[in-house]
N, C-alpha and C positions, 0 to 999 in steps of 0.2 A: 492461527488457522484452526486448531482443534476447537477452541471456544466458538468460533464462527460456525463451524459445522454442527456443534451441539445446539446452538441457537437455531440454526436452520432446521435441524431434525425435530426440534421441539416447538417450532412455530413461534419463536421468541424474537423480537426485534432488538437490534443493537443500534445505539446512538453514539458513534465515535466522537470523542473530544480530542483536542490536539490533532485534528485531522490532517493538518499540514506539518506535523512534527515540529512545532514551534518555529515554523518558517523554513525549515530545511527543504520541504517539498515545494517550495516556490521557485527554486533554481537560483535564488539570490546568492547563495553561498556555494562557490565552486571549490574553494580550498579553506583550510583552517585559517589561513591568513585573512580571508575575507571577513571573518567574524571575530578575530582576536580583539579583545578589549571592549567588545560590544556587550550590551545587556543580554543578548541571545547566546553568548558563548557557552555558558554553563548549560542552558536548556537544550542546545543542539549537539552537545559533545558526544552523546551516545549514538548519534546518527552518522557521524563522520567516519566513513570506512570506504573501501573500494566498492563494497556491495551497495552501500547507501548511495554513493555517487553514481553507480550504474543504474539505479532506479531513477534518479533524477535525469540522467541522460536519456533513458527510454521515454520518460514523461515528456522531455523536451522534443524528441523526435515526433511523438504523437501529437503534441501541442502544435508543432509547426504544420503538420498535415491538416489540422483542424483550424488553422489560423487563429489559435487561441493561446492562452497563457498556461504555463506549466502548472500553476496552482489550480487553475480551472479543471485541467485534465485529471489532476490528482484527486480532486473532490468528485469529479464525474466517475472516476474509477471506483471510489468507495460507494457511490450511489448505485453502481451496477452490481454490487455484491448482494446475494440473496438475503442475507440476514440484516442488512442495513436498510432501514426505512427512512432515515434522515441523518444528517451530520450536524454537529455543533460547530459553528464557524465563529471566527473572531476577526474583526477588521478595525484598523485605526483610521483608515482613510476611505473616502467614498469610492475611489477606484478599486480598492481591495474588496469592498463589499460587492461592487458590480462584477468583479472577476469571480468571486465566490458564488454569487447567484447564477452566473452564466453556466455553471456546472450542470444545472438542471436541464439545459438545452443541448448538451453534448451527448451524442449517441455513439458510443465506442463499439466497434465491430468485434466479432469473435477473435480475429487475429490480434487486434490491439489488446484485448483483455487477456488473451493467452500470453502475449509477450510481457505484459506487466505482471501477471501472476508468476511467470517463470523467473523474471529478473528479481522479483521480491521474495521468492520462496525462501523460507528459513530452513536451516538444517533440522532434521527430525530430532526430537529430544526423547530421552528415556521417559516412559516405557515404549513410546511409539515405534522406535526403530527396533527394539527388542522383540516386540510382538510381531512385527513384520518379518523379522528374521526367523523367529520360531515358527511362524505360520508357513513360511516357505519350506522348512524342513518337514513339517507335518503334511503339507500338500504333496511333497515328493514321496513321502511314505504311502499316502493314499493312492497315488498314481501307480505305485508298484504292485498294489494288491489286485 
């Protein structure tokens, strides 16, 4: 999130690769058992968590509302990000390519974008949380003056 903000602030484009998290954001893998022993197991291992599955569930809800595929909505969501001017896609089959390209015609509304942003939000890392906390203390001091 911080790098995306830096890119936006400096008018720099971002071209995400592994945009579908090695297939995790397609909705194909609901549990670890769905991928055990496959060639994607190692590639998607870092995404399997309650939080990751919550993102896929929200993508699925929005995809259903758009009569679309989860992967299509995931790519559309990326394309709605201010710093992202394009995404690097990969497809083995023609149907995957069609689903990926369909992302350019999905218009997500503000509520959908906010829901996806909220469910995918990462915990703040140091020094961000520290600066925020110190800033609150300083704001309180200034308010007392």
